DSSP file (Angstrom, degrees, kcal/mol; ACC not computed):
  #  RESIDUE AA STRUCTURE BP1 BP2  ACC     N-H-->O    O-->H-N    N-H-->O    O-->H-N    TCO  KAPPA ALPHA  PHI   PSI    X-CA   Y-CA   Z-CA
    1    1 A M              0   0    0      0, 0.0     2,-0.4     0, 0.0    68,-0.2   0.000 360.0 360.0 360.0 135.7    0.0    0.0    0.0
    2    2 A R  E     -A   68   0A   0     66,-3.0    66,-2.3    39,-0.0     2,-0.5  -0.947 360.0-142.8-115.9 137.1    1.3    3.5   -0.9
    3    3 A I  E     -A   67   0A   0     36,-0.5     2,-1.3    -2,-0.4    64,-0.2  -0.867   7.6-144.9 -99.6 127.4    0.1    6.6    0.8
    4    4 A N     >  -     0   0    0     62,-3.2     4,-1.8    -2,-0.5     3,-0.5  -0.723  19.6-175.3 -91.2  87.9   -0.3    9.7   -1.4
    5    5 A G  H  > S+     0   0    0     -2,-1.3     4,-2.4     1,-0.2    -1,-0.2   0.889  78.0  51.6 -54.3 -49.1    0.7   12.3    1.1
    6    6 A P  H  > S+     0   0    0      0, 0.0     4,-2.5     0, 0.0    -1,-0.2   0.860 108.5  53.0 -60.0 -34.0    0.1   15.4   -1.1
    7    7 A A  H  > S+     0   0    0     -3,-0.5     4,-2.3     2,-0.2    -2,-0.2   0.889 108.8  49.6 -68.0 -38.2   -3.5   14.1   -1.8
    8    8 A F  H  X S+     0   0    0     -4,-1.8     4,-2.3     2,-0.2    -1,-0.2   0.929 111.1  49.7 -63.0 -44.3   -4.1   13.8    1.9
    9    9 A A  H  X S+     0   0    0     -4,-2.4     4,-2.7     1,-0.2    -2,-0.2   0.916 110.9  49.1 -61.9 -43.5   -2.8   17.3    2.5
   10   10 A R  H  X S+     0   0    0     -4,-2.5     4,-2.6     1,-0.2    -1,-0.2   0.914 110.0  51.4 -62.1 -42.5   -5.1   18.7   -0.3
   11   11 A S  H  X S+     0   0    0     -4,-2.3     4,-1.0     1,-0.2    -1,-0.2   0.903 112.0  46.8 -62.0 -40.8   -8.1   16.9    1.1
   12   12 A R  H ><>S+     0   0    0     -4,-2.3     5,-2.0     1,-0.2     3,-0.6   0.927 112.9  48.9 -65.0 -45.3   -7.4   18.4    4.6
   13   13 A E  H ><5S+     0   0    0     -4,-2.7     3,-1.7     1,-0.2    -2,-0.2   0.854 103.7  59.9 -65.8 -35.2   -6.9   21.8    3.1
   14   14 A E  H 3<5S+     0   0    0     -4,-2.6    -1,-0.2     1,-0.3    -2,-0.2   0.820 106.1  48.8 -60.8 -30.1  -10.1   21.6    1.1
   15   15 A L  T <<5S-     0   0    0     -4,-1.0    -1,-0.3    -3,-0.6    -2,-0.2   0.389 115.4-121.3 -88.1   2.5  -11.9   21.2    4.4
   16   16 A L  T < 5 +     0   0    0     -3,-1.7     2,-0.4     1,-0.2    -3,-0.2   0.871  62.7 147.6  58.4  39.9  -10.0   24.2    5.8
   17   17 A L      < -     0   0    0     -5,-2.0    -1,-0.2     4,-0.0     2,-0.1  -0.872  42.0-138.1-107.3 138.4   -8.6   22.1    8.6
   18   18 A G     >  -     0   0    0     -2,-0.4     4,-2.5    -3,-0.1     5,-0.3  -0.418  31.5-104.1 -81.4 167.4   -5.2   22.5   10.1
   19   19 A L  H  > S+     0   0    0      1,-0.2     4,-2.7     2,-0.2     5,-0.2   0.944 121.6  45.7 -57.7 -50.5   -2.9   19.6   10.9
   20   20 A A  H  > S+     0   0    0      1,-0.2     4,-2.3     2,-0.2    -1,-0.2   0.881 111.9  52.9 -62.9 -37.8   -3.6   19.7   14.7
   21   21 A E  H  > S+     0   0    0      2,-0.2     4,-2.4     1,-0.2    -1,-0.2   0.924 112.5  42.8 -64.9 -45.4   -7.3   20.1   14.1
   22   22 A L  H  X S+     0   0    0     -4,-2.5     4,-2.7     2,-0.2    -2,-0.2   0.895 112.0  54.4 -69.0 -38.8   -7.6   17.1   11.8
   23   23 A A  H  X>S+     0   0    0     -4,-2.7     5,-2.4    -5,-0.3     4,-0.8   0.925 111.5  45.4 -59.3 -43.5   -5.3   15.0   14.1
   24   24 A N  H ><5S+     0   0    0     -4,-2.3     3,-0.7    -5,-0.2    -2,-0.2   0.928 113.3  49.2 -64.3 -45.7   -7.7   15.8   17.0
   25   25 A K  H 3<5S+     0   0    0     -4,-2.4    -2,-0.2     1,-0.2    -1,-0.2   0.858 115.5  44.1 -62.2 -36.4  -10.8   15.1   14.9
   26   26 A A  H 3<5S-     0   0    0     -4,-2.7    -1,-0.2    -5,-0.1    -2,-0.2   0.549 108.3-125.4 -85.6  -8.5   -9.3   11.7   13.8
   27   27 A D  T <<5S+     0   0    0     -4,-0.8     2,-0.3    -3,-0.7    -3,-0.2   0.911  70.8 119.5  60.0  44.6   -8.0   10.9   17.3
   28   28 A V      < -     0   0    0     -5,-2.4    -1,-0.3    -6,-0.2    -2,-0.1  -0.860  69.8 -91.3-127.2 166.2   -4.5   10.3   16.1
   29   29 A T     >  -     0   0    0     -2,-0.3     4,-1.9     1,-0.1     5,-0.2  -0.403  29.0-119.4 -76.7 156.7   -1.3   12.1   17.0
   30   30 A Y  H  > S+     0   0    0      1,-0.2     4,-2.4     2,-0.2     5,-0.2   0.908 116.6  55.9 -56.2 -43.7    0.0   15.2   15.2
   31   31 A K  H  > S+     0   0    0      1,-0.2     4,-2.2     2,-0.2    -1,-0.2   0.871 104.4  52.6 -60.1 -39.3    3.1   13.2   14.3
   32   32 A T  H  > S+     0   0    0      2,-0.2     4,-2.1     1,-0.2    -1,-0.2   0.924 109.5  48.3 -63.0 -44.4    1.0   10.4   12.8
   33   33 A L  H  X S+     0   0    0     -4,-1.9     4,-2.4     1,-0.2    -2,-0.2   0.892 109.5  52.4 -64.8 -39.5   -0.8   12.9   10.5
   34   34 A V  H  X S+     0   0    0     -4,-2.4     4,-1.0     1,-0.2    -1,-0.2   0.911 107.9  52.6 -61.6 -41.6    2.5   14.5    9.5
   35   35 A R  H  <>S+     0   0    0     -4,-2.2     5,-2.8     1,-0.2     3,-0.5   0.911 109.2  49.5 -60.6 -42.3    3.8   11.0    8.5
   36   36 A V  H ><5S+     0   0    0     -4,-2.1     3,-1.8     1,-0.2    -2,-0.2   0.934 109.3  50.9 -62.0 -46.1    0.7   10.4    6.4
   37   37 A E  H 3<5S+     0   0    0     -4,-2.4    -1,-0.2     1,-0.3    -2,-0.2   0.646 108.9  52.5 -70.6 -12.9    1.1   13.8    4.6
   38   38 A R  T 3<5S-     0   0    0     -4,-1.0    -1,-0.3    -3,-0.5    -2,-0.2   0.443 118.6-113.7 -94.4  -3.4    4.7   12.9    3.9
   39   39 A G  T < 5 +     0   0    0     -3,-1.8   -36,-0.5    -4,-0.3    -3,-0.2   0.669  68.8 143.3  80.1  17.0    3.6    9.6    2.4
   40   40 A Q      < -     0   0    0     -5,-2.8    -1,-0.3    -6,-0.2     2,-0.1  -0.482  56.2 -90.7 -88.4 161.2    5.2    7.5    5.1
   41   41 A S        +     0   0    0     -2,-0.2     2,-0.3    -3,-0.1    -1,-0.1  -0.409  46.9 168.9 -75.2 146.4    3.8    4.4    6.6
   42   42 A V        -     0   0    0     -2,-0.1     2,-0.1    -7,-0.1   -10,-0.0  -0.891  45.9 -70.0-141.8 170.5    1.4    4.4    9.6
   43   43 A K     >  -     0   0    0     -2,-0.3     4,-2.1     1,-0.1     3,-0.3  -0.382  41.8-124.6 -64.3 144.1   -0.8    1.8   11.2
   44   44 A V  H  > S+     0   0    0      1,-0.2     4,-2.5     2,-0.2     5,-0.2   0.873 110.7  56.8 -58.8 -39.0   -3.8    0.9    9.1
   45   45 A I  H  > S+     0   0    0      1,-0.2     4,-2.0     2,-0.2    -1,-0.2   0.890 107.4  48.6 -62.5 -38.6   -6.2    1.8   12.0
   46   46 A S  H  > S+     0   0    0     -3,-0.3     4,-2.2     2,-0.2    -1,-0.2   0.910 110.3  51.2 -66.5 -41.6   -4.7    5.3   12.1
   47   47 A L  H  X S+     0   0    0     -4,-2.1     4,-2.4     1,-0.2    -2,-0.2   0.906 109.4  50.6 -61.7 -41.9   -5.1    5.6    8.4
   48   48 A R  H  X S+     0   0    0     -4,-2.5     4,-2.5     1,-0.2    -1,-0.2   0.907 109.0  51.6 -61.8 -42.4   -8.7    4.6    8.6
   49   49 A K  H  X S+     0   0    0     -4,-2.0     4,-2.3     2,-0.2    -1,-0.2   0.902 110.9  47.7 -61.9 -41.3   -9.4    7.1   11.3
   50   50 A I  H  X S+     0   0    0     -4,-2.2     4,-1.4     2,-0.2    -2,-0.2   0.922 110.8  50.8 -67.1 -43.6   -7.9    9.9    9.2
   51   51 A I  H  <>S+     0   0    0     -4,-2.4     5,-2.1     1,-0.2     3,-0.3   0.925 112.4  46.9 -60.0 -44.7   -9.9    8.9    6.2
   52   52 A R  H ><5S+     0   0    0     -4,-2.5     3,-1.8     1,-0.2    -1,-0.2   0.892 108.4  55.0 -64.4 -39.5  -13.1    8.9    8.2
   53   53 A A  H 3<5S+     0   0    0     -4,-2.3    -1,-0.2     1,-0.3    -2,-0.2   0.768 102.7  57.6 -66.4 -23.8  -12.3   12.3    9.8
   54   54 A L  T 3<5S-     0   0    0     -4,-1.4    -1,-0.3    -3,-0.3    -2,-0.2   0.454 122.9-110.3 -81.5  -1.0  -11.9   13.6    6.2
   55   55 A G  T < 5S+     0   0    0     -3,-1.8     2,-0.3     1,-0.3    -3,-0.2   0.749  78.2 120.6  81.0  24.9  -15.5   12.5    5.7
   56   56 A M      < -     0   0    0     -5,-2.1    -1,-0.3    -6,-0.2     2,-0.2  -0.812  58.0-129.8-119.6 158.9  -14.6    9.7    3.3
   57   57 A T     >  -     0   0    0     -2,-0.3     4,-2.2    -3,-0.1     5,-0.2  -0.569  37.3-106.0 -91.0 167.4  -15.1    6.0    3.1
   58   58 A I  H  > S+     0   0    0      1,-0.2     4,-2.2    -2,-0.2     5,-0.2   0.910 123.3  53.8 -59.0 -41.9  -12.1    3.7    2.3
   59   59 A Q  H  > S+     0   0    0      1,-0.2     4,-2.5     2,-0.2    -1,-0.2   0.888 108.0  49.0 -62.4 -39.9  -13.5    3.2   -1.1
   60   60 A E  H  > S+     0   0    0      2,-0.2     4,-2.3     1,-0.2    -1,-0.2   0.891 109.4  52.4 -66.4 -38.7  -13.7    6.9   -1.7
   61   61 A A  H  <>S+     0   0    0     -4,-2.2     5,-2.8     2,-0.2     6,-0.8   0.886 111.3  46.9 -64.2 -38.4  -10.1    7.4   -0.5
   62   62 A I  H ><5S+     0   0    0     -4,-2.2     3,-1.5     3,-0.2    -2,-0.2   0.930 111.7  50.5 -66.9 -45.1   -9.0    4.7   -3.0
   63   63 A A  H 3<5S+     0   0    0     -4,-2.5    -2,-0.2     1,-0.3    -1,-0.2   0.854 110.9  48.8 -61.2 -35.5  -11.0    6.3   -5.8
   64   64 A K  T 3<5S-     0   0    0     -4,-2.3    -1,-0.3    -5,-0.1    -2,-0.2   0.370 115.6-119.1 -86.3   5.5   -9.4    9.7   -5.0
   65   65 A K  T < 5S+     0   0    0     -3,-1.5    -3,-0.2     2,-0.2   -58,-0.2   0.767  72.9 134.5  63.5  29.2   -6.0    8.0   -5.1
   66   66 A L  S   <S+     0   0    0     -5,-2.8   -62,-3.2     1,-0.2     2,-0.4   0.851  81.4  21.2 -70.8 -34.0   -5.2    8.9   -1.4
   67   67 A I  E    S-A    3   0A   0     -6,-0.8     2,-0.3   -64,-0.2    -1,-0.2  -0.986  75.9-168.4-132.0 145.1   -4.1    5.3   -1.1
   68   68 A E  E     -A    2   0A   0    -66,-2.3   -66,-3.0    -2,-0.4     2,-0.4  -0.963   6.4-150.8-134.3 150.2   -3.0    2.9   -3.8
   69   69 A F        -     0   0    0     -2,-0.3     2,-0.1   -68,-0.2    -2,-0.0  -0.914  20.0-117.6-121.5 146.0   -2.3   -0.8   -3.8
   70   70 A D    >   -     0   0    0     -2,-0.4     3,-1.4     1,-0.1   -68,-0.0  -0.385  41.2-102.3 -70.5 160.9    0.0   -2.9   -5.9
   71   71 A E  T 3  S+     0   0    0      1,-0.3    -1,-0.1    -2,-0.1    -2,-0.0   0.839 121.6  48.6 -57.6 -35.7   -1.8   -5.5   -8.1
   72   72 A E  T 3  S+     0   0    0      2,-0.1    -1,-0.3     0, 0.0     2,-0.2   0.567  95.6  92.9 -84.1  -7.2   -1.0   -8.4   -5.7
   73   73 A E  S <  S-     0   0    0     -3,-1.4    -4,-0.1     1,-0.0     0, 0.0  -0.569  73.7-129.0 -86.8 149.7   -2.2   -6.5   -2.6
   74   74 A E        -     0   0    0     -2,-0.2    -4,-0.1     1,-0.0     3,-0.1  -0.856  27.8-125.6 -93.7 125.6   -5.6   -6.8   -1.2
   75   75 A P        -     0   0    0      0, 0.0     2,-0.2     0, 0.0    -1,-0.0  -0.319  29.3 -98.0 -67.7 154.7   -7.2   -3.3   -0.5
   76   76 A M        -     0   0    0      1,-0.1     0, 0.0   -18,-0.1     0, 0.0  -0.515  39.3-175.8 -66.1 137.6   -8.6   -2.5    2.9
   77   77 A T              0   0    0     -2,-0.2    -1,-0.1    -3,-0.1   -18,-0.1   0.505 360.0 360.0-118.3  -5.0  -12.3   -3.0    2.9
   78   78 A H              0   0    0    -20,-0.1    -2,-0.1   -21,-0.1    -1,-0.0   0.395 360.0 360.0-116.1 360.0  -13.5   -1.9    6.3
């Protein structure tokens, strides 16, 4: 799984949310959110929380290319 950090940052900015504000809303640490926006790996549960806090489903995040999977990988479905 690859995280598209710039796409996460754009999605957050479109909602006019600051980093700390989204981290609080998603119930993740500021550091975790910074890692996501840099495209670095984080725990799947944290990624799910951030996606939900952005008002998206996992499927919408995949469709918007926030996260991408290699052909042999199974996408997150919950």
